[in-house]
C-alpha positions, 0 to 999 in steps of 0.5 A, a space after each residue: 641807832 647811832 654807833 657807840 662812838 658816834 659814827 653811823 653803823 657800817 652797812 653789810 655787803 651781803 643780804 640783810 636778814 629778813 624780818 618775820 613776815 618780810 621777804 629777804 632782799 639781797 644786799 649789794 654784794 656779788 650774787 652767789 650764782 655769779 661767784 659759782 660761775 667764776 669758780 666753775 670758769 677757773 676749774 673748766 678753762 676754755 668755756 667748758 661747761 661743768 657736768 650736769 645731772 639729769 635734772 640740770 644740777 651739777 654732778 650726778 643725780 643723787 638717789 632718793 634715800 627714803 620714800 616721800 613722806 605721806 601727806 593728807 590734804 582734803 581727806 585724801 592721802 598722797 605723797 610729797 612727790 605728787 604735789 605740783 611743782 612751782 613754776 620754773 622748777 623741775 620736780 624729780 620723778 616719784 619714788 617707785 619700788 623696783 624688784 631685782 630680776 629673777 636669776 635662776 640657780 646654776 646647774 640642772 634642777 632635779 625632776 620631781 617624780 613624787 608628790 611635791 610638798 609645800 604650803 600656802 604662803 603669804 604674798 604681802 610685799 609681792 608674789 615673787 619678792 615675798 611669797 617665793 621667799 617664804 616658800 624657799 625658807 620652809 623648803 616648800 616644793 609647791 605653793 598656794 597663794 591668794 590673789 585677792 582679799 580672801 574675805 572680801 570682794 575686791 578684784 585687784 589687778 596685781 603687778 605685771 612685773 611680780 606676775 612674770 617674776 613669779 611665773 618664771 621662778 615657778 617654771 624654773 624651779 618646777 614649783 607647782 603653784 595654785 590660787 585659792 579663791 576668796 572664802 565668800 564665794 557661794 554659788 548656792 546663795 539665795 541672794 542675787 548680790 552674792 551670786 553676782 559677786 561670786 561670778 566676778 570674784 571667781 572669774 578674777 581668780 581664774 584670770 589671775 591664775 593664768 597670769 601667774 602660771 597657776 595649775 589650779 584655782 581652788 574654790 569651796 563648794 558652798 551651801 544652799 542658803 535661805 532654806 532652799 533644797 540642794 537640787 535648786 542650789 545645784 541648778 544655780 551652780 550650773 547656771 553660774 559656774 558652767 559659763 566660767 568653765 567654758 571660758 577656760 579655752 587656752 592651754 595654760 588656763 588653770 583647772 577649777 578645783 572644787 574643795 568640799 567643806 567640813 559639812 557645816 550648815 546646808 553644805 552642798 558638798 562635804 563627803 566624797 559622794 557628794 561630789 557626784 551630783 556636783 560634777 553632774 551639774 557641771 557636765 563633768 567639764 574637762 577642766 573640772 577637778 578636786 582639791 581634797 582637804 584632809 581636815 574637811 574630810 575628817 570633819 565631815 565623817 571620813 575617819 582617816 585615822 581608822 585602819 584603812 581609812 585614807 584608802 577608803 576615802 580615796 577609793 570612794 573619790 575615784 569611784 565618784 569623780 573618776 581617775 585623774 580628777 584629784 589635782 591638789 591635796 590640802 594636808 591638814 590635821 584636825 583639832 576636832 574628832 571625826 564627824 564634828 563638822 568643825 573646820 579647825 586645822 592642826 599641825 601634821 601629827 598633833 591632831 586627831 588624824 595623826 601622821 600615819 594616814 598621810 603615809 597611807 595617802 602617799 601610797 595610794 594610786 589616786 594620789 600619785 604625783 599630786 602636790 600637797 599644800 599645808 594650811 596649818 598653824 604655827 607660822 614659818 617655824 610650824 610650816 617648815 616642821 610640817 613640810 619636813 615631816 610630810 617629806 619624811 613620810 613620803 620618802 618612807 621615814 617619819 614616826 614609826 618607820 
């Protein structure tokens, strides 16, 4: 189009803007890279090269400010950093989450001579980064964790860095740690698929327990399904579990802790006396112990709220499995009455058990030095209150003192 005054329109010295669908073509002006080189030469006389970053850019490498946006291609999820780089370009390494190294608190830590009181803690976000942070927030002196989905069969490998940080922190702070195996495990099942998966799942929990320095791995004692009698189911327990116990040959291997259930259905072990045949089926293996859940015992028929009820339970437990087998106590009150066979936990002192039976528990010789872990409702606030109350009862305080 002619210029308004009749002269041809002057041409720009720089590159022309590209029309839609056309590639941009540089104009006759000096390329920008040449202008930058000239400016660099003026700032760095004598031919000195300007500083370059790790990826060949001038100046220090900028830190990533956010995680790459997730993309979906071909039905799979991947990040932007995982896309192949164009020819001739270097792709920055993908963003990786890192955790600061654990630094113990200065000064000596007090030795714990009485029952450590703690809680089951969530570990989504990292065993050390999230699990131990929650434990410290509620004043826990012992911890229990899941190392796999408790309602699934997956066997994740875990993070070696988080495992080592968790193990080091627990050792430095004298914090007893335990693993709870998935709930689906049942060595009394009549289906081959369930028993095979139970073997893999428990083996995974035991190996992960050793990796994080756990003292014990808790597993429910299961039930006889398919209408089979208890003797047949216990024979299968022996066939499947005894080889796993024989694999525990290292000094730092965890104990396998049997947790009796509340007595629902065809339970293999609910009352303290039921542990006798279970221990016999496993040859009373030296790595076999007990995790006593107070809510389960109460629901199964041990009336802990009656005068002397807690002492009677612990006396029967020692008579059945012998001294030194009680390795962990799940301290939970009960929403239901004794003998209801319902596993419904309540906060300490707010259920049908009450607070006094826990004071009695602390004074029994069988429970001396045995860690307690709560599995009560209420989130962080409820857990902190339960831990504080149990510490008061342990130390001679609390309600009615």
